[in-house]
N, C-alpha and C positions, 0 to 999 in steps of 0.2 A: 590463366596467365602463366607464362614461363616463370620458373622459380626465381630466376635472376631479376625479375621485376616485382617481386613480393618481399616486403620487409617483415621478417618474422624470425623467431627462433623455433627450430623444429626439434621435437623430441620423439622418442619411440618408447612405448610403455605397454605394460600389461594392465588390463582393467579387471574389475570385479567379475566379469563374465569369463575370465581366464583366456581372453583373446588378446592378441597383440595388435596395436594400432600405431600409426604415425600421427602426430598431433602438433598443435600450436596453441598459443594463448594459455599456457599452463599457469594456474593460479595456486599451486601447491596442493590442490585437492582434485582438480579435474582439468581436462584439456579438450580443445575442439578437434574433432577428428578430420584428418586429411584423407582424400581419396585420390587415386592415381599414382603415378611414379614420381617420387621426389627428384629423380635425376633428369626428368624431362618436363612433363606437365602434370599438374595436380590442381585440386580445388579444395577449399575449406568448406566442409559440409555444414558447419554451424552446429552439428550435433555434438553435445558434450558427453564425455565418458569419464568416470572416476579413474584416477591413477593409483593403482595398487602398488606398482613397482616401476621405477624408471629403468629402462634398459640402455645399452649403448645406443647412441642416436642412429647408427647404421650398423649393419653386419658387414665388416670390411671385406673387400675382395683380396687385399694384400696390405701389409703394414710395412712401409719404408721408414727408416729413421736416419737422421743426419747427426753425426758425431762432431764434437769440437767446432761448433758453429757460432760460438760467442767469443769475442776477443778476450774478455776478462776470464772466461772459463778456461780457454787455452792457456792463458798466462798462469792461472792458479795450478794447472796440472804440469807446468814446466815444459809444455810441448810447443813446437813452432806452429804458426798459423798454416793451415793446409792450403795447398795450391788449388786443389779441387775438393768438392764436397766429399766428406767421409761417409760412405753409405753402408748400412747394415739393415737387417730385417728382423722382425719378430714373428714368432709363431702366431697364427690366428687364434689359437687356443689361449693366448695370453690376454686377449681382450676382455675387459670387464667394465662395469658401469658405475655410475654415481651411487654412492652409499654402499657399494659392494665391498667386501673385505679384500684387502691385500694380504695374501697368505705367504708367510715366510717359509720356504721349503725346509723339510726335515734336514737336508744336507747343509743348511745355512744357519741352524739354530745354535749349535755348540760353539762355533766361532762366528760372531756377528760380522756380516758383510753386506747386508741388503741396504741399498742406498736409494735416495729419491732424486728425480730430475724433472722439474716442472718444464713443460714444453707447450708451445703453440702447435696445434695440429690442423692440417689442411685436409679437406675432403674433396676429391675429384668427382666431377659430375658427368663427364663425357670422355670418350676415348681421346687420348692425347698422345701424339707421336711427332717428334721433331718440331715441337712448338718453340717459338722464339720467346725470349724473356719479355719482349714487348707485349706479346699476346697471351702469355702463360696464365694470367689471372682470369681470362675468359673461360678457362676450364675448371674453375673452382666453384663448387657448390656452396661452401662456407667454411667456417672455422670453429674449432672447439678447444676445450682444455684437455690436456693429456699429461701423464707422468710416465717417464721412461724408467720404471723401477729396474734396478740393476744389482745383480749379485756380483760383487767386485772380484772375489777370488776366482769365481767361475769365469768371469769376463776376461781376467788377465792370465789365468793359469790353467783353468779346467776346460777350455773350449778349443784346444788345438790352435791357439793364437787367433781364433775368430771370436767375435763378440756375441754371436747369435745365441748360443746356449745360455750364457749368463744373463741375457736380456729376455728370455723366452719362457721362463717358468709360468705356470698358470697364475693368472691375475696380475702379471707384470706389465700390463698395458691398460690401466684405467683411462677412460676418456669419456667426455660428456660435460654436463648433463645433456646439453642440446647443441645444435648447430646454428650459429648465427650466420645468416645468408650473406654472401659476398658483398652485396650492395650496401650493407650496414657498416662495413669496415672500409673506410676510405683508404687507409694505408696499413696493411698487416705488419709493416716494419716500423710502426710507431705506436706500440701498445705496451703499457706497463704489465709486467709479469712478476708473480710472487709465489713462493712456496712457503707455507706455514706449517710447522710441525708442533703439535700440542700448544698452539697459541703463540709460538715464537717464530718470527720471520727468519727464514734460513736463506732464501734466495730472493733478491729484489732487484729488478733490472728493467730494461726496456728492449723490445725486439729490434730497436735501432742498432743494438750492439752486435747483431748478427754479422758474420763474415760474408755469408752468401744469402742474398735476399730470398724471400719466398718465391718470387718469380724466377730467379736464377736456378733455384733448386728444382722447380717443376720442369724447366727447360732442360736442365742437365739430366734428370731422371728419364725424360722422354726421348733422349737421343737414341734413335733406332730401336726404341723399346716402347711398346704401347702401354700407357697407364689406363686401366679400365675404370669405369664408374665404380665408386665405392673404395677406390684406393685411398688409404690414410697415410699421410706423410707427417711424421713428427720432426720438427724443424730444428731441434737442438735445444740445449739447456744453458742457462746463464750460470755465472759463478755462484759459489756458496754451497756446492754439493758436499755431502757428508764426509767422504773419504779424504778430502783436502784439508779438513779442519783439524785443529790441534787442541784437544784430542779429537779423533774422528767421531762422527755422529752417525750411527746406523739405526735403522728401524727395528723396533721390537714390539712384541705383543702388547696391546693396550694403547699404542700410539694412535693419533688421529692426524691424517695428512690432508692438507687443503692446497689445491692448485688454483690460483686466481689470475685471471687475465682481464684487463680493461676491456669494456664493451662486450665481453663474452660471458663472464660469470665465474662461478666457483664449482670446482669438482672436489668432492669430499669423500674420503675413504678411511675406514678404520683399518688397523693392522692387527693381525692375529697370527699365531703359529699354525702351520699345517698340521692337521690331525693325523 
């Protein structure tokens, strides 16, 4: 069956045989192996393999991010609502998975600055170019949890007035654990989203607070630009980020960060200092 007709959550994992598989029906110990291409056609083999390590659900072809896309987040930063989506990108090397460490860079240890940003992430399944907002969700494989980890001083001052460097350190794009296929999410702009730090709720909102909808973002990014299968789009973060708090709250070694999204699941990452 085409993937868009199958209800499931897709994971990618390493098994005890040291091979990597795409799977479904994960029960915390094993998963059923999928064969074929998850972007086009695949089947469930019914063969179960032990899950030694959960990996990022896909290897992204590119990582797009949208800034200032929640009304209350724009308000807390003191910035005007953008007229068009604010677009930046992350280095592919920043991608990391569920239960993997978020590593605070050596350059960010002496002066704390590393912040959290819980986000809904979209995975594109087929080439998309000049798509309309009305048809944009037809190009979506599914949705997953992500966190746009951000080094604020680097973002604001150390990147030549561009955000990419402060957002692209290794491990600064955790996402997963799995992809919930599009058919299971009736409306991606009506999902509760929460960021929990050491058991304390720091961000709690709903994707209905987005300024630009998921469909509008996909349409905008595809204007005269081809989005390839495996494109990951982080759709913005709600209010409650660390640098706007009084006093500010930044990540430090020993922290545990959880990103929770309704109907999708929870992404969990410990925080450590880079060695």
